[in-house]
C-alpha positions in Angstrom: 155.4 181.7 51.1 152.8 178.8 50.8 151.9 178.1 47.2 148.3 179.3 46.4 146.2 176.2 45.3 143.5 178.5 43.7 144.0 181.6 41.7 141.7 184.4 40.7 142.2 185.8 37.1 141.9 189.5 36.5 138.8 190.7 34.8 140.6 191.5 31.6 142.4 188.1 31.5 139.2 186.0 30.9 139.3 186.5 27.2 135.6 187.1 26.9 136.0 190.7 25.7 138.2 189.5 22.8 136.8 188.6 19.4 137.9 185.3 17.7 139.1 185.7 14.3 138.4 183.1 11.6 141.9 182.3 11.5 141.8 180.9 14.9 139.2 178.2 14.0 136.0 179.8 15.8 132.9 181.4 14.0 132.0 184.9 15.1 129.2 185.0 17.4 126.4 187.6 16.9 124.9 189.8 19.7 121.6 189.0 21.5 118.9 191.3 20.6 117.1 193.6 23.1 113.6 192.1 22.3 114.8 188.7 23.3 116.1 189.9 26.6 112.8 191.9 27.5 110.8 188.7 26.6 112.9 186.5 28.8 112.6 188.9 31.7 108.7 189.1 31.4 108.5 185.4 31.7 110.8 185.2 34.6 108.9 187.8 36.6 105.4 185.9 36.0 104.6 184.0 39.3 102.9 180.4 38.6 99.8 179.7 40.4 100.2 178.3 43.8 99.5 174.6 44.0 98.3 173.5 47.4 100.5 170.5 48.5 98.6 167.4 49.0 99.0 166.2 52.5 98.5 162.4 53.2 97.2 161.9 56.6 97.6 158.6 58.3 94.7 156.7 60.2 96.1 157.7 63.6 96.0 161.4 62.7 92.5 161.1 61.6 91.4 159.3 64.7 93.2 161.9 66.6 91.7 164.8 64.9 87.9 163.6 65.1 86.4 164.1 68.6 85.2 161.0 70.2 82.4 160.6 72.8 82.3 157.9 75.3 79.9 155.0 74.5 76.9 154.9 76.8 75.1 151.7 77.4 71.3 152.1 77.0 69.9 152.4 80.5 67.7 149.3 81.4 65.2 149.2 84.3 65.7 146.4 86.8 62.1 145.4 86.3 62.7 145.0 82.4 65.6 142.4 83.1 64.3 139.0 82.9 66.6 136.1 84.2 66.8 133.1 81.9 66.8 129.7 83.7 70.3 128.3 83.8 70.2 125.2 81.5 73.5 123.9 82.9 72.4 123.8 86.4 70.9 120.5 87.2 68.8 119.6 90.2 71.0 118.0 92.9 70.2 114.4 93.6 69.0 113.9 97.2 71.4 112.3 99.3 70.4 109.2 101.2 69.6 109.4 104.9 72.3 108.5 107.3 69.9 106.1 109.0 70.3 102.5 107.6 67.5 100.3 106.9 66.9 97.1 108.8 67.4 94.1 106.7 64.1 92.0 106.7 64.4 88.2 106.0 61.2 86.3 105.9 61.2 83.4 108.2 60.5 80.0 107.0 57.5 77.9 108.2 58.6 75.7 110.9 62.0 77.4 111.6 63.0 78.7 115.0 63.6 82.4 115.6 67.0 83.6 116.4 70.4 83.5 115.2 72.4 80.4 114.0 75.1 79.1 116.1 77.6 76.3 115.4 78.0 73.9 118.2 80.2 71.0 118.7 78.6 68.3 120.9 81.4 66.2 122.5 81.2 62.7 123.6 82.5 61.4 126.9 85.3 58.9 126.9 83.0 56.0 127.7 81.1 56.9 124.7 84.1 56.9 122.6 85.0 53.4 123.7 81.6 52.0 122.7 81.7 53.8 119.5 85.1 52.2 118.5 83.7 48.7 119.3 80.6 49.3 117.0 82.9 50.4 114.2 84.9 47.5 114.5 81.7 45.5 113.8 80.8 47.6 110.7 78.7 50.3 112.1 80.1 54.0 111.2 80.3 56.4 114.2 78.3 59.0 112.0 75.4 56.6 111.9 75.2 56.2 115.7 75.8 60.0 116.3 73.0 61.2 113.9 70.5 58.6 115.3 71.4 59.9 119.0 70.9 63.5 117.9 67.5 62.5 116.3 66.5 60.9 119.6 67.1 64.0 121.7 64.1 65.9 123.1 63.5 69.4 122.1 65.4 71.7 124.4 64.6 75.3 125.1 67.7 77.4 126.0 66.8 79.7 129.1 68.6 82.8 130.1 70.5 81.2 132.8 74.0 79.6 133.1 74.3 75.9 133.3 78.0 74.6 133.8 79.3 71.8 131.5 80.0 68.4 133.0 83.4 67.7 134.2 83.4 64.2 133.2 86.5 63.3 130.8 85.8 63.7 126.9 86.6 61.5 124.3 88.6 62.6 121.3 87.5 65.6 119.1 87.2 63.3 116.1 84.2 61.6 117.9 82.2 64.9 118.3 79.1 65.7 116.4 78.6 69.2 115.0 75.2 70.9 114.8 73.7 74.2 114.0 70.9 75.6 116.1 69.1 78.9 116.3 69.2 81.0 119.7 67.9 84.3 120.5 70.8 86.6 120.9 69.1 88.5 123.9 69.1 85.0 125.6 72.7 84.5 125.0 73.5 88.1 126.4 71.4 87.4 129.5 73.3 84.3 130.1 76.7 86.0 129.7 75.6 88.7 132.1 75.4 86.0 134.9 78.9 84.8 134.4 82.1 86.5 135.5 83.9 87.9 132.2 80.9 86.2 130.4 81.0 88.9 127.5 84.5 87.5 126.6 83.5 83.9 127.0 82.8 81.6 123.9 79.2 81.6 123.1 79.2 77.7 122.8 80.5 77.4 126.3 77.5 79.6 127.6 75.0 77.2 125.9 76.3 73.6 126.0 75.8 73.2 129.7 71.8 73.1 129.0 72.2 70.8 126.0 74.8 68.3 127.2 72.8 66.3 129.7 70.0 65.6 127.2 72.7 64.7 124.5 74.5 62.4 126.7 71.5 60.7 127.7 70.3 60.1 124.2 73.8 58.9 123.1 73.7 56.2 125.9 70.1 55.0 124.7 71.1 54.9 121.1 74.6 53.0 121.6 72.4 50.3 123.6 70.1 50.0 120.9 72.8 49.2 118.4 74.3 46.8 120.5 71.1 44.7 121.0 
């Protein structure tokens, strides 16, 4: 049989019913009075005043318990609303017109109307030989060429094409450069009378009207220097 771990004593085996003698070392206990027992029972039957427990409510419970009403914005009449001017909006600058203004250049007194053209007045081979001899005598070619151009009569370019002389030219180093003004419309009219004239050099369209007077003035000036 399994050994019992907990044993129950018999009622008469507790030893509470026995009195302890002085010889055994324990004082003799007296009995409890009836008045003391009745007084203890009266105190135990009295019910204390019920104390209401304190309940701590959180903020969330408080907000949930209170009824909330939706906020209503005050109604405003459209006539009462006044729009304030937007201070950040600036007036847009007016864009310039696509039409470009024409450049106006005052004309100098005595100047010819028209656009400037740079022209190289060539010399013929016979002129180059004479100029070389004059330089050998101490007369610079530039002096003779300037004098010849000064002796030229005034020439008016007409809207017609005049071919240049086919006589042999001297070296380019003997040429004399000038700048003159000619109306652009006149140059266009000359080009219109020539095959592929719009692609031709402007000087080739003009020099045919200048060279006869230039060659004549150069011949006269060279003779004057030889005399």
